[in-house]
N, C-alpha and C positions, 0 to 999 in steps of 0.2 A: 463407577462412573468414569467416562473419558474426561481426557482435557486435551484441548489444541494447544501446540504451540505455533506461532507461526512468525515471518518474517517479513521485512517491507522489501521490495524492490522499487527504485526509482527509474522511472521513465521518461522520455522527454520525448518532445514534438521533433521529428526529422527535419521539419522546416524552420526551427526555430521561432516559432510563430510566438504572439502575446500571453500564449496560455503557459509556456514555461513546463517546468516540471510537473509530473503527477505521481504520487506514490499509490502504489498498488499492496495490500495486505493479501499474504497468500499463506496457506497452509505450512509447513516444513516439510510433511508429506507430499505434496505437490510438485506435479512435473510441470515447469511453466511452460505454458502455451499463450502467449501474448494473442488476445481476440481483440485488443482495443485497434480496430482497422478502421478508416476511411468510412463514413457512414454508421456503424455501431457507435463508434467513437462520440461521433458530433451528435446522435441520438439520446445519448446518455450527457450531452450538455459539457464534453470533456475538451477535444481536441478536433478539430476540421481536418488535421493529415495523419498520415502514418505515425507511429512513433515505434522509439527504440529504446533499449537499455541505456541510461546514462552512464555515462564515463566515469571512472573513480575521483577525475578532477572535480567534475560538476557536481557530484554526491558530497566531497569534500566541501566545496564552496559554498554548498547549501546548508550542511549540517556540521557547521563550526564547534558547536559546542559538544559534538556526539564522538564517541571511540568508533573508530573504521567497523563497520558491520554490527553494529548495535544501534541501527535507526529506530526508532520508535515508529509507530503507525500513525502519529498525530500529525498531518501536514500544515493545521491552521498557524502553528508558532512559527511556520517555517515560509509562510506565503505560497504555500503548495496545495493544490486541489488533490484529494485523495478518492481513490476508489476501493472497494474491497470486495472480497468472494464471499458471496453469500454463506458459504459453508463455514465461514469463521463465525458470523453471528449467530448460525445455530448451534453451535458447540454449549454444553453445559458449563464449562470453565475453558479460559484461555489465560495464556501469559506472553509476556511479550516484554523484551529489554527496554529499558526507560534510558537509552542513552550513554549506557555503559555497559561493561561485561560483568558488572557485581550488583546489579539492581533488576530485580524482576518485579513486573507488574502481575497481579491476578485479579482477574475481574469475572464477570458472567459473561456470555455472549450476548445476553439481551443487555445488561450494561453498557457493553461495547457498542452495540447497536445504537443504543441512545447516546453515548459519547460522540460517535460519528454524524449525528444529527442528519442532514440533508445530503452527507456525501452519497456520490454515485455508489453503486454496488449491482453485483450480477456476477454470472459465471466467468469468472476469469482464467482460471486454470483446470486443467485436467487432473482430478484426484486419483493416488493411484493405492 
């Protein structure tokens, strides 16, 4: 049985609009290829502008209770919208860090999709 480890990358609106930061859950094996662009992103209800990766300072200011590089894929506690790659939720098992480098959360892809609720999802990265 396969298991997927994934990471979160934080992106922000290039125009600094009211939507602020958006988290993306991606496979560790995925080559990031941000596809959330004008039109496609607004169709998903995320942002109306081009977005880019957030700076380290922006990430630290949003995730004050998390270790650097150990961001959980849950945006709601941080006031962030989250979109996730469909490939994450189709995995039989997934693992993610829970805000530190010591705690690993394990759940099924189906449970992850239920946990994400109405979060936007689609093909975000090209999987290698």
